[in-house]
N, C-alpha and C positions, 0 to 999 in steps of 0.2 A: 205584452211582449216588449222587450227592450233589446236593442242591439248596442253592444259596447265596442266602440272602435269604428272610425270612419275612414280608415286608410285604404290600403290596396283591396282587401277582401270585404270590408264592411259594406260598401255600396251594393255588392252582389247579394249579400244577405238582406239588406234593406229591400231591394227590389223583389226578392222571392218571398219574404215574409209579408210584405205589403200586398202581394197578389194572392196570398194563400187565404182560403176561406176558414182555415182552422185557427188562424191567429189574427189579432188586431194589434198592429204595431203602434206603440204609444210614445217611445223614446228612442232617440239616437244620441249616445253619449260619447264624447271625444274631448280630449284635453284642448284641442283646437276647435272651439265651438263654431267658428266661422267656416271651417272646413266641413263640419257636420251640417251646417245650414246649406252649404253649396251642394252637398250630396243629396239633401232632401229636396231641393228645388221646388217642384210643384206639389210635393207631399205635405200639404199645409196642415193636415190633421196630426202630424207627428211633431213632437217637441224636441228641440235640440238643447243639449246642456253639456257642461263640462264637469258637472257635479255627480259623481257616481253615488254618493250617499243619498242624494235626493232621489235618484232612480230606484235604489234598493229600498228606500223608505216608502215608496208608493205601493200601497197594499193592493192596488188593482193589477200590478205587474206580477204575473205568476211564473214567467220564464224569461231567461235572457240568452242571448247568443254573443259569445266573446270572440272578437277578432282583433286582439291586441298582440304586441310582441310576446313571444313564448316566455320570456323572462318574467312577464307580469301575470301569466296565467294562474299561478298559485294564489296570489293575493286577490285578484279580481274574482276568480271562480269561488274561492273559499268564502269571500265576503257575500257573494250571491247565495251560496248554499246556506250559510248561517242566517241569511235573511229569509230563508224558506222558499227560494226560487229554484225551479228546474234550470239546468245549465247545459248549454251546447258550447263546446270549445273548439276553435279552429285547431288543426293539427300543427305541432304535436300537442298532446294533451297537457304537457307541462315541460319545463326545461330539464327535468331529471326524473328518473324512475321513482325516487323517494318522494318527490313532490307530487307526482301523479298518484302514488299510493295514498297520500294524505287526502286527495280529492275523492278518490274512489271510496275510501273508508267513511269520509264525512257524508257523502251522498247516500251510501247504503244505510248508515245509522239513522239518517233523517227520512229515509223512504222517498228520496227525490231522484228524478231522472238525471243522469250524467251521461252525455253523449259526446263523442268526438266526431268532428266534421271531416271524416275521411272521404272527401268528395268523390274520388275516382270509383269508390265502391258502389256508387249509386248511378254510374253511367249504364246505359242499356247493355253495352257489351259485357261489362263485368258482372252485372246481374245475371246475364245469360250464361256466362262462364260458370258462375256459382251453381246455377240450376243444372247445368250439364254435368259438372263434377259431382255434386251431391246426389244427382239422380242416377249416377253410375254409367252414364253414356260413354265416358272415357275409360271405364274400368278402374283398376288400381293406378294411382298416380305414380309414375316412375321418375319424372323430372319436371322441373319448371325452370325456364330460362327467360330472363327479362333484360331488355336493353332500354335505357332511358338516357339518351345522349343528345347534346346540342351545344351550340356556341352560346353559353348562358352567362348570366350575371354572376360574377365571382363575389360571394357574400363576404362581409367584413367580419362577422362574428361566428360563423359556423363553416364547416367543411362541406364538400359535395355530398358526403355520406348523410349528414343531418339535413341537408337541403332537399335532395331528390329521393333518397332511398325510402323515406317514410311512405311515399306513394306506393312503391312496390311491395314493401313489407305489409302495409295495410291490406293490399289486394291479396297477397299470399295468405294472410290470416283470414281474410273474408271468404276465399274460394276453397280452401282445403276442407275436405270432408271431416265430420266429427271424429275425434279420436286421433287424427293425424296432426302432428305439430313438429316444429323445429326443436332439436335437442342440443345443437351446437352451431357455432358460427365462426368463420374466419374471414378476415378482411385484409386486403392489400390495397395500397394507394400510392399515389405519386403527386408531387408538386413540381411540375416541369417549368412553371413560369415564376417560381419564387414568391408565391402569394403568402407563404407562411402557413398553409393548410392544404390538405389533399384536394386536388382539383379533378382527379380521376380515381375511381375506386371500384374494386370488385369484391363482392360478398359471396361466400359459399356457405350454404346452410345444409346441415344433415338433418333429415326427418326421422322420427321414431320408427318408421316403416322400412328404413333403408334407402328411401328415395333421397334425391338431392335437388336443391334449388340454387340457382346462380343469378346474381343481379349485377349488372354493369351500369354505373352512373358516371357521367362525364360532363364537365363544363366546357371542354376545349374542342369538341368535335365540330368540324366545319359543316357537317350535315346533321339534320335532326332525325332521330330514329326513336320510335316508340313501339316496340314489338315485344310480345310475350308469347312463348310457346309452352304449352302444357302437354306433356307426353303421358299417355296412359297405356294400359295393357290392351285396350280395345281400339282406341282411336287417339289421334293427336290433334290438338286445337292450336291454331295460330291466330293471334290478335294483333292486327296492324292498326293502331289508333289513328294513323295518318292517311288511311285509305277509306274515305267515307263511303265508297261504293261497295266495298267488301271488307268490313272491319274484322269479321270472324270467318275463318275457314276451318272446316272439320274434315280431317283426312282419315280414311279407313286404310291406312298404310302403316306398315311397321314390321317388326321382327317377332316371329312366334318361335318358342322353344318347346320342344316335346322331349320328354325323358323323365326319369325317376326324380322325385323331389329330394330324396336323400341317397347318397352314395356311401357305401362302406369304405373305410380307410384303405382296405386292401383291394379295392376294386376300382377299375376305371372304365367308364362306359361313354361311348360317344353320345353327345346330346344332339338331337336332330334340330337343326335351325332352318326355318323357312321364312321367306320374305313375302309379306302380304301387300298386294298392290290393288287396293279397291278404289272406290269413288271418293271424290272430294265434293262436299256440299257447303254452301255459304248460307248459314241460318239468317233469316230475315230479322232485322232489328228496327224497332221504332225509334224515331228521333225525339228525344226528350231531354231537357236540361237536367243534369245530375242534381243540381242544388234544389230544384223543385221536388224531386223524389226524396232527397235528404230531409227537406222541411216536413214533408208528409210523414216520414218515418219518425221524426222528432215528435210530431203531434200524436202519432199512434202510440209511441212509448209512454208519453205523458198520460194519455187517456186510459190506457190499459194497465199501467203500472208494471209493465214487463220491460225487460232490457231492450234497448235499441240494437239493431244489427251491428252497429259500430258503437257499442257502449263504452263506458269508462274503462272497463277491463280490457277491451280490444285495444284502446289507446295505450294502456299499461303494457300489454304484450309487445307492442311495437317499440315502446321505450326500452323495454328489457333487452330486446335484440339490438337496438341502436347502441346502448351503453356497452354491451358485450362486444359488439363490432368495433367500437372505439378503442376498447382495451386491446383487442386483437391487432388493430392497426398500429397502436403505439408499441406493441411488442414484436412487430415484424411479421404479422400474419399468423400468430399462434391460434390454434383452434380452441375456442372458449366454450365450455359447457354452459348451457342455459339453466337457470333455476326453474325446476319443474313447477314450483309453487306459483311463479309469476306467469306461467303459460297455461 
């Protein structure tokens, strides 16, 4: 195993791969080799280098994890795939959908694992949400509403959409049941501080079932909020990521509608609406670092030869929505249809 990149995220990968029994970390590669050595500290069995070619030429290295800037993902990941290595890439998969497609195609042609590190998907809360939605506990999904706001770092090269929304879009892709997918997206944004890019944005996604998803991302909020609500025909789930004592709440409360499924044009019938007010339960969650679970999923995908839960195509689907949302933002919030082939 080799980790490429010793910046913000690289040290977290080093720690988790080093503690995994499924991998033996051999290299940490970074253009600043002294920074790589500082990250390694007491990990004396791992070699630090600034030479990516040297790492990829090492036949003992079977897999790499890439934690470099998004603009470099195509070149670094493509070089690793062409050297016959399995590849894990920090989100986003690539800087554009076209570049991401190149990586997916290359990996599939070579029979190699390509995985995107959508870390939030491997938190205990999101894994449980996926289990509940896929298991039918919520019934049919009617809506998803997500808020990810805080007084955050205004990025120099990307807007708030590309900075924060990938988390929520990857979670949406991860938890939706099979056959349910977004078909269109609209985005509205504002730059109230004159940063030259959207610092506040709202995404609205229409799903092929008629359901709707809404995502609010914001760099300018004085309070931090990380809340997702998934409303279903049977139950509604609330995820408050900042409440460690009760991250998930499952409500047996909602609106029931009784009446004919179809009404003739010349008929009008009153539909009977009733309000259900049942119990609220808080499912127990284990505490486990998401990256540890992600590393285990990477190992499982490599050994089994089957796609990871957040494989390259999952990363590609997120990129497809992000690019469509950017086009919508630039056109004043126009609803943009998503390419079915990409989803």
